C-alpha positions in Angstrom: -67.6 -50.7 -218.0 -65.0 -52.6 -220.1 -64.5 -49.6 -222.1 -63.4 -47.5 -219.1 -60.8 -49.9 -218.1 -59.3 -49.8 -221.5 -59.4 -46.0 -221.6 -57.7 -46.0 -218.1 -55.0 -48.3 -219.4 -54.3 -46.2 -222.4 -54.1 -43.0 -220.5 -51.7 -44.5 -218.0 -49.5 -45.9 -220.8 -49.7 -42.4 -222.5 -48.7 -40.6 -219.2 -45.7 -43.0 -218.7 -44.7 -42.3 -222.2 -44.9 -38.5 -221.6 -43.0 -38.8 -218.4 -40.3 -40.9 -220.1 -40.0 -38.4 -223.0 -39.8 -35.6 -220.4 -36.8 -37.3 -218.7 -35.2 -37.8 -222.1 -35.5 -34.2 -222.8 -34.1 -33.1 -219.5 -31.3 -35.6 -219.8 -30.5 -34.0 -223.2 -30.6 -30.6 -221.7 -28.3 -31.6 -218.8 -25.9 -33.1 -221.2 -25.7 -30.0 -223.3 -25.3 -27.9 -220.1 -22.4 -30.2 -219.0 -20.7 -29.7 -222.3 -20.9 -26.0 -222.1 -19.7 -26.0 -218.5 -16.7 -28.2 -219.4 -15.9 -25.9 -222.4 -16.0 -22.9 -220.2 -13.7 -24.5 -217.8 -11.3 -25.4 -220.4 -11.3 -21.8 -221.8 -10.7 -20.4 -218.3 -7.5 -22.6 -217.8 
């Protein structure tokens, strides 16, 4: 029984880490997207 609780805790922490990592990747993607958008706007002016 004790083992299961530990496994549960580990997998939750792992899931949280995955989610945080995903958010970081998305943030980087959006940052790059913003840069490209701004560059295009500057080029159009």
